[in-house]
C-alpha positions in Angstrom: -17.7 88.5 -30.0 -14.7 86.6 -28.3 -15.1 82.9 -27.6 -16.2 81.8 -24.2 -16.0 78.7 -22.0 -18.6 78.4 -19.2 -19.4 82.1 -19.8 -15.8 83.2 -19.3 -13.8 84.7 -22.2 -11.1 82.4 -23.7 -7.9 84.2 -24.4 -5.5 82.9 -27.0 -2.3 81.4 -25.8 0.7 80.4 -27.9 2.2 78.2 -25.1 2.2 74.5 -25.5 -0.7 72.7 -23.9 -1.9 69.1 -23.3 -5.1 68.5 -25.3 -7.5 65.6 -24.6 -10.3 64.4 -26.7 -12.4 61.9 -24.7 -15.2 60.2 -26.7 -17.8 58.9 -24.2 -21.1 57.1 -24.8 -24.3 57.0 -22.8 -26.8 54.1 -22.7 -29.8 55.6 -24.5 -32.3 55.0 -21.7 -29.9 56.7 -19.2 -28.8 59.7 -21.4 -30.3 62.3 -19.0 -28.6 60.8 -16.0 -25.3 60.6 -17.9 -25.6 64.2 -18.9 -26.1 65.2 -15.3 -23.0 63.3 -14.4 -21.0 65.0 -17.2 -22.2 68.4 -16.0 -21.2 67.6 -12.4 -17.7 66.4 -13.6 -17.3 69.6 -15.6 -18.2 71.9 -12.7 -16.0 70.0 -10.3 -13.1 70.1 -12.7 -13.4 73.8 -13.4 -13.7 74.5 -9.6 -10.9 72.3 -8.4 -8.2 71.8 -11.1 -6.1 74.9 -11.4 -4.2 73.5 -14.4 -7.3 73.2 -16.5 -7.6 75.7 -19.3 -10.6 74.2 -21.0 -13.1 71.4 -20.1 -16.2 71.2 -22.3 -18.5 68.5 -23.5 -20.1 68.4 -27.0 -22.9 66.2 -28.1 -22.7 64.4 -31.5 -25.1 65.7 -34.2 -25.4 62.1 -35.5 -25.7 60.2 -32.3 -27.5 61.8 -29.3 -25.8 59.3 -27.0 -22.3 60.2 -28.0 -20.3 63.0 -26.5 -16.7 64.3 -26.7 -15.0 66.1 -23.9 -12.4 68.6 -25.1 -9.9 69.3 -22.4 -6.8 71.6 -22.3 -4.2 71.4 -19.6 -1.2 73.5 -18.7 1.0 70.4 -18.7 1.1 66.7 -18.1 1.3 67.1 -14.3 -2.0 69.1 -14.3 -3.7 66.4 -16.3 -2.4 63.7 -14.0 -3.5 65.6 -11.0 -7.0 65.8 -12.5 -7.0 62.1 -13.2 -5.9 61.4 -9.6 -8.4 63.9 -8.0 -11.2 62.5 -5.8 -13.8 64.4 -7.8 -12.7 62.7 -11.0 -12.7 59.2 -9.4 -16.2 59.8 -7.9 -17.6 61.1 -11.2 -16.0 58.2 -13.2 -17.6 55.7 -10.8 -21.0 57.4 -10.9 -21.0 57.5 -14.7 -20.1 53.8 -15.0 -23.7 52.8 -14.4 -24.9 54.8 -17.4 -21.9 54.2 -19.8 -22.7 52.3 -23.0 -19.1 51.4 -23.7 -15.5 52.4 -22.7 -14.3 55.8 -23.5 -12.0 56.4 -26.4 -9.3 58.8 -25.3 -6.7 60.7 -27.4 -4.1 62.9 -25.7 -2.0 65.4 -27.6 0.9 67.8 -27.0 -0.3 70.8 -28.8 1.2 74.1 -29.7 -1.4 76.7 -30.7 -0.5 78.9 -33.7 -1.4 82.4 -34.5 -3.6 82.9 -37.5 
């Protein structure tokens, strides 16, 4: 079965992409609200950011309050447009009330390879 993202098939690309790993942390007592905010951000990003190739959150198996967002963008301009978008600013502000600590963000220029 081919891999999917949000129920849509993911097709392999060998073009360079911008990859982001954003490690984010919820306050334990606000985990459910934080998750709702992450889901809203994911949906808005997928709906409004045409340069977004992948935008998924994963929960840690060791810490239920820790998540990583794995993002892939067509280029730096697409990522910057996302960061400047009103839906991103609104989600970031809404999540602040439930955030346990600042996000740890890594940005990579990636070139996928064929196996």
